[in-house]
N, C-alpha and C positions, 0 to 999 in steps of 0.2 A: 426426767420429764420437764418439759418447758413450761407447762401450764401451772398457774398458781394454785395452791391448796385452797379449798373452799369447804368450810364446815367439816374440817378434819380429813378430807379426801382430796382427790384430784378434780379440778374444775372440768366440767364436760367440754370436750373439744367439739365444736360444731362440724357438720359435714363439709361446709365450704372451707373451713380452716384445715381439715384433714386433707382435702384435695390439694390445697396450696402447699401444705407441709406434712407429708405422711411420716415424717421422722419418728413420732412417738410409737408407731406401729412396727417399725423395722425390727427392734429387738424381739418383739413377740413372734413375728414370722420367722426370724432366725432361730429362735428357740424351738418352735414347732417343726420346722422343716429341715433344720440342720444345714450343714455345708457352710460355705463362705457367706458372709453377710452381703445381702443384695439390696439395692434400692427398690423402692416401690413407686408405682404410679397409680393414682386413684381417680375414679370417674364416678360422678353421681349418676345413678340409673333411675332411682325413684326415691321419693321422700314425701313426707306430709303427715297425715294422721295415722297411717299404718307404719309398720317398721320401715326405717330407711334402708336402702339398698345401695351399696357402693361396689363397683367393679374394681378389683385390685389386680394389677399386673406386676409379676415378680419373676425376672429371669426367664421370660418366655412362657410362663404359666399364668393362668388367670383364675381368680377366685371371686366369690361373692361374699361380702361382709354385710351382715344384717345387724341392725341395732335399733333400740327404741328411738322415737322422735324426741325432740327437745320440748317435752310437755311436763310441767311440774306435777309430781305425784302420779304420773301415768302408769297404769297397770301393765304396760307392755314389757317393763323390765322383768316382771314375773313371767310373762309369756316367753321371753328369751330363755329363762332358766328351764321352762318346760320344753321348749323347742330343742334346747341343747340335750336334755335328758332323752327326748324321743329320738333325736338324730343318732345318739349313741346306741339306742336300742335297735333302730332300723338297720344298722350294720349287719344284724344277724337274721335278716328276713329276705324274702324274694321281692319285696316291694321296691319298684324303681324309685330312687330318691337321690338327691344331691349328696355326694359323699362328703362326710364331715372332716375338716382339718382338725379343728377344736374350737373352743370358745371359753368365755369366762363370764362370771356374774359379778366380778370384782371391778371397782373403778380405777384400778391402779395404772391402766395403760392409757385410756382415752376418756376417763371420767365417767364410765358407765359400762354396762354389760354389752357383749357382742358375741356373735358366733361367725365362723368362717367356713365356707363350703367350697368345694371345687366347682368351677364354672361349668355349666352344662352346655354342650354343643347341641343345640336344638332350637325349636321355634315354638312359640305359643300359637295354637291353632285358631286363627281368625282370618277371615278373608280380606284381601287376596292371600292365599297360601302359596308357598314356593313350589316350583317344579310340578310334577304330576299331581300333587295334592290340590293344585288349582283347577285341573282340567279332567283328570281321569276318574270316572265314577267309582271304579273298583278300589282305587287307592284311597279315595275319600271315605268310602264305606269301611274299608279296613282300618282307617284312622279312628273312626267312631268305635269300631269293635275293640281296638286297643285301649281306648279310654275306659270302656266298660270293664274289660278284663283286668286292668290295673286296679280299678276300684274293688273288684272282687278279691284281689290279693290283699288290699288293705283290710277288708273285713275278715279275712282269714288269718290274720296275724295272731300268733299265740301270745297274747299280751300278758297272761299270767307267767308264762315261761320266761318272758323278757323282764320280769320284775316290775310290771306296770300296774300292779294290783291297786295302788292308791292314786293312779293317774286320773281317775274320774269316779263318779258315783253312779254306777249302772243300775243299782236297785231303785225302782220307781222313776227311772229316767223319763219315760213317756208321761207318767202321771204329773210330773212337774212342769212340763213344757209350756202349756197354755198359760198357766198362772205366771210363770217366769217372764214370758214375753209381754203379757199384758202389763205386769208390774213395771217392766223396763220402759214400755211405751208411756205409762203414766208418769214415771219419774222425769222424763225428758220432754213431756208433751208441750207442743207449741201451737197445735191446731187440732180440730176434730177431724177424724177420718171416718167417713160414713160406713165403710164396710167392716171395720174392725170388730164390732160386737157380733155381727152375723157370722163372721168366720170363726171367731172364738167359740161361739155357741155350737156351731157345727162340729168343730174339732172335739169339744167336750163330749158330744153325744155320739161320736163315731170312733172314739179312741179304741184301738185294738189292744189285745194283749201284747206286751213287748216281745220282740224276738230275742234270741239269745244275745247276750252282750258281746261287744266287739270293739276294736279300735275304730274310731271315727276321725276322718280328716277334718270335718267341720265346715269346709267351704269348697267341696269338690265340684269342679266344673271345668270346662275346656280352658278357662282363663288360668287355671292353676295346675296345668300339666305342661310339660315340654315334650315335643315330638321330635324324634331323631330325623335327620334330613334324609337318611338312606331308606331304601325299601327292602323288605316289606315294612309296612307301618308298625311302629312300636313307640311306646311311651318311654322316653329317655329318663324322665324324672317327674314325680309328683312333688310340687313345690308349695311353699307358704303353709306350713303346718301350725300356725300360731293358734288356731282354734281347736286343735286336736284334743280328744278326750276319749274316755271309755264310756260308751253308751249304746244306742241302737243304730247299727250301721245302715239300716234301711232309710234313715233320715238323710244320709249321704246320697243314697240312690234317689230319694225324692228330690233332693236339691239338683242333682245332675239332670234328672228327667223333667224337672220343672222348666229347665232351659231348652229342652229338646223339642223342637217343633216338628209336627207332622200334620197329616190331614185332619186328625181328630182334635188337635190342641188349640188351633188358632194361633195368633202371634204370641211369642214368649218374650221374656226379658232379655234373652241372648240374641240380640239382633245383629251381632257381629259375625254370624255364620250363616251361609246358605245351606239349609238342612235338607235340600231336595234329594241328595244322593245318599243320605244316611238311612239306616234302618228306621222302621216305625218305632214309636215309643214301646208298643207291646213287644215287638221283636227284641228291642234293646233290653227290656225288663226280663224277658225269658232267657236271654243270653247270660245276664247277670245271675239269674236264679240257678241256671245250670252250672255256672262256674263257682258260685259261692255256696250252693246247697241251701239257700234261704228261700222261703216262700215269699212271693210278691203279690199275694192275694189282696193285701191291704194297701197296695201302692197309692190309690187315690188319696188316702189319709196322709201319707208321708209327703206327697207332692203339695197338698194344701198347707200342711204344717211348715214345710220348707219355705213356701211363698210368704206365709204369715211371719215367720222368723226373719226372712230377708227384708221384708217391709219394715219391721221394727228396727233392725240394725241400720238400714239406710235412713230411716226417719230420725234416728239419733244423730247422724251426721248432718242432716238438714237442720235439726234443732241447734246444733253448734253454729251453723252458718247464720241462722236467724238471730242468735244471741251475740253475734260478732266474735265468736271464738274460733272461727275457721274462715280462711280466705281461699280455700280450695274451690275452684269453679265447679267441680263435679258435685260438691255438696249442695250448691245452689240448684243444680239441675234435678236434684231429688225432689224438689217441690212438685214436679209432675210425674217423675218416675215412680215414686212410692204409690200414689193412687193407681197408676197403671198396673203395678204388681198386684195390688189388692183386687183390682178388677179381674186380673188373670186368675186369682184364687177363687173368686166368686164363680167364674166360668167353669172351674174345675170341680165344684161341688156336685155330688151325684144325688 
């Protein structure tokens, strides 16, 4: 290794340094993939407060390398360990997901944990979409159906059979949610948000009995799936599993449908899609119910909880911006986006 030791380990090699000199990763790829040693080419795809993403090219094959950002004491190193464990488990399911090469939680190679996945040949569904997905109503509706069906497969995973018994705390999951997100908001609070108390009170008074526990993606939306380019429409992979846990899968459905705009919803936070050719929310919910075997009678609660949770998460990023801890321009934009999400939640109260 060319990097100096730091605190008894290898100093973290930054993304830019790895792009300039991928050499430290070559032995790891050679060990995992076998055959003759081959050079690597790296390209930064994304980075910042979430996990960094690098595209790795080796001998005509492409891979995605995910690693925590360069933040002191950042908890995403633990998330990488969880993602690695889950990626190994998903190999034995019907859930479309990026195939795992392998990963490590040790700092021996590039100064920190990372995992490597085979690159997905597909696109993230946002307008304008490619080919017939841009113009053909049937193809667009089928795309929406495929996203719903993939979520039902996530909820149907036999998580106990995969050894994920300790991957989350499903008992009392719904009971903890409001207090958890209120506490997180208070810990990072930089301003008053007028609708927070009203939404929290509504959630407490309308909480249903939990549905049966299941695997949750934690951030399931059109932004976190890859669609195959060919027809008929299908999800090539569900991506970005860093918030996955064992809990109430209906919260995943609530998050997805909180983005889903139809004649009854008014504008939603997912303004990057023209929803006019998609099913209605109620039709989407019924499709999920049929595929998953789960009741969607309490869907309004899950939509409001998903919006409340999303607002708190984004407000935390805005708080980092206010405190000078983030220069990500998206975080500055949350100044207005968070109140918009809370207003959407208020409109969703029944």
